[in-house]
N, C-alpha and C positions, 0 to 999 in steps of 0.2 A: 371589379368590385373588391377583390382581395387587396390590391394596391391602395385603393381608397381607404379601406378599413384600417390598414396598418398606418397610413399617414394620419388619419383622424386620431387614432390612439396615441401616436407619437406627439402630435400637437397638444392633445389634452394633457399628456404627462408633463410636457414642458410648461404649459400654462399653469397646471395644477401645482407643479413643483415651485414655480415662481410665487404663486399665491400663498403657499405655505411657508415660505422663507420669512425670516424675521431678522432684524438687526441684533447686534450683540446686546444692546440695552434692553430690547424687548425679550430676549432669551433669559436675562438675568432673573433669578428667583428673588425671594424676599431677602436673602442674605447678600445679594449683589453678585452672586456667582451664577454663571450660566448652568442650567440644568443639562446634564450629560447622561445619555443612556449608558447603562453598564451591562455587563454580562450577568450581573446578579439579579436582573429583572426577571429572568426565566424565559424571556421571549427569544426565539431563534433570531439570529442576526444574519444579514447578508454576508458580512465579513467571515463568519464561521463557515458558511457553505462555500464561500470563495476559497478559503484555505483548504477545504477538503478537495475542491476541484483541482487545486494546484499540487496535490500530493504527487511526489515523483513515482515513476513506474520503472521497475527493472526491465531489462531486455534480455532475450535469450542469447544475444551475441555480445553481452557485456564482458569486458575483460576484468580481471581482478581490480585493476586501477579504476575502471568505470564503477564497479560495485562500491569501492571505498569512497569515491567521489559522490555517489548517490546517497550514501549513509552519513556523510560528513555533516550536513545540516542537522540531522537528527542527533548525532553525537555532540555537536556544538550546543544544541538546545538543551540536552541533558546536563551538560557541563554548566550552562548558564543557570540551571535550576538546581545546582548543587550535587549532581551525580556524575562522576567521572567514570564512564563505562569501561575505560581501559584499566583503571585501578580498582574500582569498587564492585565490579560484576561478581567476582568470586568471594567477596568479603561478607562472610556470614554475620558479622557484627554490624554491618551497615544498616541504619534504621530503615525498615521496610516501608514505613509510611512516607518517608522522604523520597525513597526510590520510586514508589508508586505515584507520588505527586508529580515527580519529574517526568515519569513515563506518560502520565495522563496529559500533562501540559505539552508534550512533544509528539504525541501519537500521530498527529496529522503530517508529520515529516517522515514517518517510516515508509520506505518505498513499497509500493504495491507490487504484487507478482507480475511477471510479464503477461500481457493480454492473452497470449495463447494458453496460459495456465490458470487464468483467473476464472473461478467458478461462475462469475457474472457473465462471462463470455458465452453466448448461446451456442457457439461452435466448439467449445472445449471438449465435449464428448467425442466428436469426430476427430479432433486433433489427437486426442489420447489414443483412440483406436489406431490411427496411423502410426503413432509412436510405438505402440505394442507390436504392430506388424513389422516395423523397422527393427525393433529389438529381436524379435523372433528370426527375422532375416539375417541378423548378425550372430545367430547361434544361441541366443538367450531363450531357450525353449520354455522356461517357467514364467516368462513375462506374461502378465495378465492385466486386464482393465481392473481398476480398483472397484470396490463395492459401490462407491458413489457415482461411478461412470465418468468421473472427472479427473482421474489420476491413474497412474499405472503402478504395478507392484510386481515383485518376484514372489510367486506363490508356490512354494513347495513344502508347505507345512509351517507350523508355528516355530519361531526362532526366539530363544531366550537371549535378549541383548547382553546379559551378564555372562553368557557362555561363549561369546564371540572371541576367538583367539586372534593373534596378530595376523596369521595367514588368512583367517576369515575376514578380518577387517580390510585387508588388502583386496580381497575378492569383492567385498562390498563397495570399496572405492572404485574398482574397475567397473562394476555394474552401474554406479552413479555416473561415472564418466561416460560410459556407453549411453546411458539414458539422456544425458545432456547433449551428446553428439546427435542422437536420433531426434531430439526435440528441435535442435537447430536445423537438421537436415529436412525434417518435415515442414518446419516454418518456411525455409527457403523455397521449397517446392510449391507452397501455397501462395507465394507472392506473385 
């Protein structure tokens, strides 16, 4: 019965689609131009959702070159919309409205977080618990699950980011590197 229902729906869609098509002459409005749907109509389009589905996703095993390659379409899009991220990012005089418009136009090209870290992943909490266990196993005793249950943190009190010295920032980098290593290690065990 299931196969029959799918076949009937498919045939109906083909026939219905053919019945709704029109020649170019039939599509032309009073001005002689074909009426074309635009994004200004306010109706969601299939193209917009298809673009969202094509959004790139970072991977835990990405190299710096992979990361640059994943962000290149986004950076190219920003440039096409008048914002050169390599030159204008720190420019306080760059028009905010122009930057915001470029960012909005290109947001569907910003790579998503790796699936293992994505809050939409129903297993992200389990993944993070395993990452915390790995961190503690490597001697990071203050590693803890974040308040959201979907991230990890090093929790030994409040830290003022303005008070971090160079040696502290080197320690922070070591913790971040260790965290990335544990994320890759846990992900590899889950495959």
